[in-house]
N, C-alpha and C positions, 0 to 999 in steps of 0.2 A: 640838554635839559638841566635845570637847576637842581642841585643836590642839597639845598638847604632852604632856609627861610628868606635869604637875600633875594632870590629870584621872584618872590611873590610879594615882598614888602611894599613895592611901589604901587601895587594894585589892590592893597588891602581895603582902601575906602570903597573901591568899586565892588569888591566881593561882599563887603558888609552892606552896601547899598542894594545888592541883589537879594540879600536876605530880607531887607525891608520891602522890596518889591513883591516878594513872595507872600509876606504877611499881609500886605495890602490886597493881594489877590485872594486872601482867605485861607492860605495854607498855614498850619500850625508849625512854625519854624522857631526853634529856641536858639538862645545864644550859644549853647554847647554844640548844636548842629552847625552853626555858622563857623565856629572855631574848627570843627572837624573838617569842614569844607576847605577852609584856608590851609590847614595843616596838610590835607591830602594834596592840594595843588602845589604845595612847596616841594613835593617829591615828583611832580609831573611838570608839564610845560604850561604855565599860565597864559601864554600867547597862542596856544592851540585851542580853538573853540571846541574841538572834540573832547579834549581832556576836561575843559571847563564844564561842558554839558554833562558828561557822565559822572564826574566827581560831584557836581551839584545834585544830580538825580539820585546818586547813591546816598549822600549825606543829608540832603534837605527834604526828601520826600519819604514819608513813612506810611502813606496809604495809597493803595492802587488807584482809588478814585480821584486822587489829586494829580495824576500824571498829565492829564490834558491841561489843567491850569498851570502846571509847571512849564510845559512846552510853550504855552502862550506867553507866560512871563519871560521866559528865556528869549523868545523871539523879539519881544518888545524892548527888553533891557539891553541885550548884547548886539542885536542885529538891527534895531530900529525898524523892524518889519512888522507887518500885520500879524495877528495871532495865527499860528500854524500848529499842526499836529506832527510831532517828530515820532516816526515809527521806530520801535525798538531795534537797535543795531545801526541806525543811521547816524551820520554826523551831519552838521549843518551843510546844506547844499551850496554848490558854487554860486547859484543865483543869489542866495541870501548872503554869501560871503562878500559880495561886492558892496554890501551896505555896512560892512563891519568896520569899526574904527581901527586905526593902525596898530594900536597896542592891544587890540582884541578885547580889552576890558574897560574901556573908557565909559563912564556913566552916560546914560542917555541925555542927561541935562547939560553936559559939556559940549563944547564945539566939536564938530566932526571934520576930520581931515581926509586926505586921500586914503582909500582902503588898501589893505594888503590882501587882495583877493586871490592872488596866485597861490599863496601858501595854504590858505584855508580851503580853496578849491581842490588843491592836490590832496589834502587830508581827506576831504569828502570822497574824492575819487578812489583813494586807497581803501577807505572803509567800505565802499560799495563793492570793490573787487574782492575784499576779504569775505564779505557776506555771501558771495556767490561761489567762492573757491571751495572745492572739496577738501575736507580735513585730511584725507590721505595724501594730497598733493602739497600740503603746507609744511614749511620748515619750522624749527622750534621758535624762531622769532615771530613768525606769522601766527603760530598757535598762541603765543603769549599775547599778541595784539588782539586776537580773537577773544581770548579770555577777558581782556579789559572791555571789549565791546559787549560781552555777555553780561556785564555788571548791571545793565539796565533791563534785562529780561525778567519779567514777572509772570508767573503762572497763577491766574486766579481761578480756583476750582469752583464748581457750582456750589451753591449754598443749600443747607438743609436745616430743618427745624430740630432743635435740641430738646431733650427732656427737661432741662432747666427752664425756668420761666423768669420774666422780668416785668417790672411795672409798666403799665400802659394805660392810656386814656380810654382805649377801646380794646377789649379782649374777650376771649371765650370764657375764661375761668374767673370767678370772683376771688378777690384777695381777702380771705376771711380774717387773717391776722390784722391787717391794716383796718379792716372794717370794725373789728372788736375794739382796737385801740381808739379809733375815732369815736366809737359809741360811748366809751368810758369818758373820753376827754370832753365830749359835748353833752354829757348827761342824758344820753338816750335820745337825743333829738334826731329827727329824721334827716339823713344825709345821703349823698350819693355813694353807692357801693363801689369801692375801688376795684379795678380789674387787673388781671395779669395775662400775659401772652407768652407763647413759646419763644425762646431765643433763637435767632437765626445765625448760624456760623458756617464758615466754608468747610467743605469736605476735606478730609486729609488727603495728602498726595504721597504716593509711594513710588520711588524710582528704583528699578532693578536693572543694574548696569552690567553688561557682559564685558569682562576684561580678559577674555581668553586670547590665545595667540591669533586666531582668525580676526579678532577685533582690534588688534594692536594699533592699526592706523587711525582708529577713532576713539580709543579708550580715554586718552588724555583730554580730548575736546569734550567728550561726554561727561567726564568728571568735573571739568570746569563749568559745564552747563549745570550740573547738579549743585555745585557750590553756589552759583548765582541764584538758582531757584530756592535753595535752602535758606538763603538770607532774607526771604520774604516774610510776610507777617503770618502766613498760615502754617499749619502743622505739616512738616515734610520729613519723611523717613527715606534714607538712601542706603541701598545695599549693593555690593559688588559680588559677582559670582563668576567662577570658571569651573573648577572641579568641586568647589565648596562655596558656601555663602559667608559673606563678611559684612557686618553692619559698620558703616562709616559715617553715620549721622553725627556722632560726637566729634570726630575729627574735623568734619566740614563746618562745625559750629564756631571754629576759631575765626577771629576777625581778620587776621592777616591771611590773604589768599594763598601766598606761597607756602606758608607754614601749614595751612589747612590741607592743601593738596599733597604736601610732603608726608604729613601724618597719615592721610588716607592711603597713600601709596604704600607706606610701611606696614599698615594694618592688613593689607591684602597680600597674603602669602603665595597665592597661586596666580599672580599677575602674568599674563601672556603664556598661560599653560594650556591644559586641555579644556574641553567644554562638556559639562554635564548639566544641561539646563533643567531637565526633569528632576534630578536629584536635588539641585539647588532650590528649585521652586517648592519641592516637597519639604525641604528643611525650613524654608521660610514659613510655610503654612503650619508646620508643627511647632516652631519655636517662637515666631513673632506675630503671626496673624491673630492669635487669641488675645494678645495684649491690647487690642483695640485699634491698631494702626491700619488694619485692612478692611474691616467691615464697613461698608458704605463709602469706601475711599475711591479715588481715581488712581488706578495702578498703571504705570508706564513702564513697559519692558523694553530696554534698548539692547537689541541683539541681532546678529545676522541669521540666527536660526540654524547654524551648523552644529547640530546635536551629535555628540559622540556616544551618548548613552542610549538607554532604551526609550524610543519614542512613545511607547505606551505609557511609561511613567510620566512623561511630559504631558500627554493628552489628559491623563487623570488629574494631574496637578492643575492644569489650566482650567479644567472643568470645575474643580472646587474653587479656584480663585475667581472664576466668573460668577459663581453663586454668592461669594462673599462681597466682592467689590461692586461699586456702583457702575464703573466702566473700566474696561481693560483696553489699553492702547499699546500697540506694538510698534516700536520705532526701529526700522531696519535701514541701515545706511546703504545697503545694496539696492534699495528701491529708488535709486536716483534716476534711472532711465526708464522710458516708457516700455521697453522690452522686458522688464523684470517680471518674473513669475515666481511665486512662492513654491518652488519645486523641491526644496530640501526636506529631509525627513522631519526635522524639527518644525519647520514652518507648516508642513502639511498636518502635523499632529496638533499644533497650537491654533491653527486658523479657525476651526469651528467655534472656538470660545473667545475670539477676539472681536471687540466692537469696532475698532478702527486699525488699519495698517497704514502707516505713514512713513515718509523718508526722514532721515536724520543725518545726512551726509555733509551739510554745511550750515552756516549760521542762519541763512535765510529759512531753511527748512525747520530749524529749531524754533525760530521766531514764529513760523506758521503753526508749529505744534502748540505753542503757548496760546495762539488765537483759537485753535481747534478745541483745546481744553476749556477755555473760557466760554465757548459757545455751546458747551454741553448742557443738556437740560438736567 
């Protein structure tokens, strides 16, 4: 891979052209975003469509509703293909790769030569294998690759009405201040009464990650998942717990992923230690829930449920959490097989207050989690 700007200099016109293609498709892409896109690719491989896709999706897309338009523009510009929807975690398929120009970044207006389908097809095959591979079976290099694939994961929580209002052509409440100003400005002439309506905003998302010894095979991947999700536009709070609770939202807010994960790991003093889920949940409810991050939120608990503390404390904490939150989702990596049953003390105590119990053992299951949250009412 290139380690500087030289590896990407020869394709700068094509990258800038992709920015113009996105603007033509209606996406708000600024010059600074295009520069970030080019700088990011200078540290990756600009001839690998997987790197190009995820770098562009990370730097050039700022709204979840623009993802479909981005995928269509990418297919048109780099693949010369009909518009297609790229599912989170996928790389361009081998079928599309056969339409890819040899340098992988030639503008669509230029002449097309023989494709290098083998390389891109192999990259797509590798990405698909990583999507289905259990995190516990991955080596450090594969986990790093999975972390890069996670960069495109976005969790769009359900939307709710806020107490704040905004101007609207039609609304329930009259805007008395605007009405009074208009009345003074027009000398008391009869005019249309302006209206206001409640603002609609996404619900907060709270991630509670188990980093105890029993979750050691999955902790790093789940922390990478939290970093990817926290980079979205909505409000996201991330906590890690083992024998105690640690807030890592601030550490994950750093732009450099390696530095963010390192800072988060240093902040968690009980990494790969014991498990006291009930006490950790109780600490979260006492210390953080009242600050507004929990009420009406979607709470995702990532744990295998192997409780070493009092299960009654966990049951009480989960009951209160269910009353405060909009939905409580439990992600258990052990639920990978159809024979799984929530038979541990922790899972039996928590199960009555869980809205959904899903798996989280590989990238495909986490992508499915994002779809499940987005489908919530």
